[in-house]
C-alpha positions in Angstrom: 24.0 -34.1 -27.8 24.9 -31.5 -30.4 21.6 -29.6 -29.6 22.4 -29.6 -25.9 25.9 -28.3 -26.6 24.5 -25.3 -28.4 22.3 -24.3 -25.5 23.4 -21.2 -23.6 24.6 -21.5 -20.0 21.6 -21.5 -17.6 19.1 -22.6 -20.3 17.6 -25.9 -19.4 17.7 -28.5 -22.1 13.9 -28.8 -22.4 13.5 -25.2 -23.3 14.2 -23.6 -26.7 14.9 -20.1 -25.4 15.3 -18.0 -22.3 11.9 -16.4 -23.0 10.2 -19.8 -23.0 12.0 -20.7 -19.8 11.1 -17.4 -18.2 7.4 -18.0 -18.9 7.5 -21.5 -17.5 9.3 -20.4 -14.3 7.0 -17.5 -13.8 4.0 -19.8 -14.1 5.5 -22.2 -11.6 6.2 -19.4 -9.1 2.7 -18.0 -9.4 1.2 -21.4 -8.8 3.4 -21.8 -5.7 2.4 -18.3 -4.5 -1.3 -19.2 -4.9 -0.8 -22.1 -2.6 0.9 -19.8 -0.1 -2.0 -17.3 -0.4 -4.5 -20.1 0.5 -2.3 -21.2 3.4 -2.0 -17.7 4.9 -5.7 -17.1 4.0 -6.7 -19.9 6.3 -4.8 -18.3 9.1 -6.3 -14.9 8.4 -9.8 -16.4 8.4 -9.2 -18.2 11.7 -8.0 -14.9 13.2 -11.0 -13.0 12.0 -13.4 -15.6 13.3 -11.9 -15.7 16.7 -11.6 -11.9 16.9 -15.3 -11.6 16.0 -16.3 -13.8 18.9 -13.7 -12.5 21.4 -13.2 -8.9 20.4 -12.5 -7.5 23.9 -9.9 -10.1 24.7 -8.2 -9.7 21.3 -8.1 -5.9 21.9 -6.4 -6.5 25.2 -3.9 -8.7 23.6 -3.2 -6.2 20.8 -2.5 -3.5 23.4 0.4 -5.7 24.6 2.2 -5.4 21.3 4.7 -2.7 20.7 3.2 -0.6 17.9 6.4 1.4 17.4 8.5 -1.7 16.7 5.7 -3.0 14.5 5.7 0.2 12.5 9.5 0.2 12.2 9.4 -3.3 10.9 6.7 -2.3 8.3 9.0 0.5 7.0 11.9 -1.9 7.0 10.1 -4.5 4.8 8.8 -1.8 2.5 12.4 -0.7 2.1 13.5 -4.3 1.4 10.9 -4.6 -1.3 12.4 -1.5 -3.0 16.0 -2.9 -2.8 14.7 -6.3 -4.1 12.9 -4.5 -7.0 16.2 -2.7 -7.8 18.1 -6.0 -7.7 15.7 -7.3 -10.4 16.2 -4.2 -12.4 19.9 -4.6 -12.2 19.6 -8.2 -13.4 17.5 -7.1 -16.3 20.1 -4.5 -17.3 23.1 -6.7 -16.7 24.6 -4.8 -13.8 26.4 -7.5 -11.9 27.8 -5.5 -9.0 24.5 -3.7 -8.6 22.6 -7.0 -8.3 24.9 -8.1 -5.5 24.7 -4.8 -3.7 20.9 -4.6 -3.8 20.5 -8.2 -2.7 22.9 -7.6 0.2 20.9 -4.5 1.2 17.8 -6.7 1.1 19.5 -9.2 3.3 20.5 -6.5 5.8 17.0 -5.2 6.0 15.6 -8.7 6.4 18.1 -9.2 9.2 16.9 -6.0 10.9 13.3 -7.1 10.7 14.1 -10.5 12.3 16.2 -8.8 15.0 13.3 -6.6 16.0 11.0 -9.7 16.1 13.5 -11.3 18.5 13.2 -8.2 20.7 9.4 -8.4 20.6 9.4 -12.2 21.3 11.8 -11.7 24.2 9.4 -9.2 25.8 6.5 -11.6 25.5 8.5 -14.3 27.3 9.5 -11.8 30.0 5.9 -10.9 30.6 4.6 -14.5 30.5 2.5 -13.8 27.4 3.7 -16.9 25.5 0.8 -19.5 25.3 1.5 -22.6 27.4 2.0 -23.5 31.0 3.8 -20.3 31.9 1.1 -18.0 30.3 -0.3 -15.6 32.8 -3.1 -13.0 32.5 -5.2 -11.6 35.3 -8.9 -11.3 34.5 -11.7 -13.3 33.0 -10.5 -12.6 29.5 -7.4 -14.8 30.0 -8.5 -17.6 27.6 -9.3 -15.1 24.8 -6.0 -13.2 25.3 -4.1 -16.5 25.2 -5.9 -17.4 21.9 -4.8 -14.0 20.5 -1.2 -14.8 21.4 -1.5 -18.3 19.9 -2.5 -16.8 16.6 0.1 -14.0 17.0 3.0 -16.4 17.4 1.7 -18.8 14.8 1.2 -16.1 12.1 4.3 -14.0 12.8 6.4 -17.1 13.4 5.4 -18.6 10.0 6.0 -15.3 8.4 9.5 -15.1 9.9 10.2 -18.7 8.8 9.3 -17.7 5.2 11.7 -14.7 5.5 14.5 -17.0 6.7 14.0 -19.3 3.8 13.9 -16.3 1.4 17.1 -14.9 2.9 18.9 -18.2 2.4 17.9 -18.3 -1.3 18.9 -14.6 -1.6 22.4 -15.4 -0.3 22.8 -18.1 -3.0 21.5 -15.7 -5.6 24.0 -13.1 -4.5 26.9 -15.6 -4.8 25.7 -16.6 -8.3 25.4 -12.9 -9.3 28.9 -12.2 -8.1 30.1 -15.1 -10.3 28.4 -13.5 -13.3 25.6 -16.1 -13.6 22.9 -13.6 -14.7 22.5 -11.7 -17.9 19.7 -9.5 -19.4 18.6 -12.7 -21.2 19.0 -15.0 -18.2 17.8 -13.7 -14.9 14.8 -15.8 -14.1 16.1 -16.8 -10.7 16.4 -13.2 -9.6 12.9 -12.3 -10.7 11.5 -15.5 -9.1 12.9 -14.8 -5.7 11.9 -11.2 -6.1 8.2 -12.3 -6.5 8.6 -14.5 -3.4 10.1 -11.6 -1.4 7.4 -9.2 -2.4 4.7 -11.8 -1.4 6.3 -12.2 2.1 6.3 -8.4 2.5 2.7 -8.2 1.5 1.7 -10.8 4.1 3.3 -8.5 6.7 1.3 -5.5 5.4 -1.8 -7.5 6.3 -0.4 -8.8 9.6 0.5 -5.4 11.0 -2.9 -3.8 11.0 -4.7 -7.0 12.1 -2.4 -7.7 15.0 -1.2 -4.2 16.0 -3.8 -1.7 14.9 -7.2 -3.3 15.0 -8.9 -2.5 18.3 -6.4 0.2 19.4 -9.3 2.7 19.7 -10.8 0.5 22.4 -10.0 1.7 25.9 -8.5 -1.0 28.2 
């Protein structure tokens, strides 16, 4: 009991130091991210296989996406990676208010991204491009175009779900930061969620060219 009482706040009882705890938490986060890479890697592989066999239909589907909104969202997420990196820097240097400010900026940018996705999704519903009984496409390529939008909604929807989860965790981290929970010695949680957020951003960096750019040079 005496040993536990001497532990600093935030240091779990089974670790001897914050450095040891940081190494263990980073290892756990990287293992988790590897499983996420395999998960999204399967989706990317499915997309590539279908696109190789139905290239014209996928090009037609890609032309229905708003490349301007996609590019804006790409810039927004790159900006959110910057603010997240600054939040980690603030945690490492013990700047409590800066941690909160940069995390809130990250949350705002994440909200902008999701808001733009809602606009994009709404347009697909309006034009009957959502796979299912209401899907409509004139022409023999209809099955291939529907497959494109199946993968589009699956991949971007799962990406958005990961963003929502990340934003929920970021909100908790911001509250903890405001209460002074993080110090230069104890900021594992901020760094961990930072790695997760960067991973989500990188996934979009791959999604944008695959869905929005590939096949744009094909005349439809």
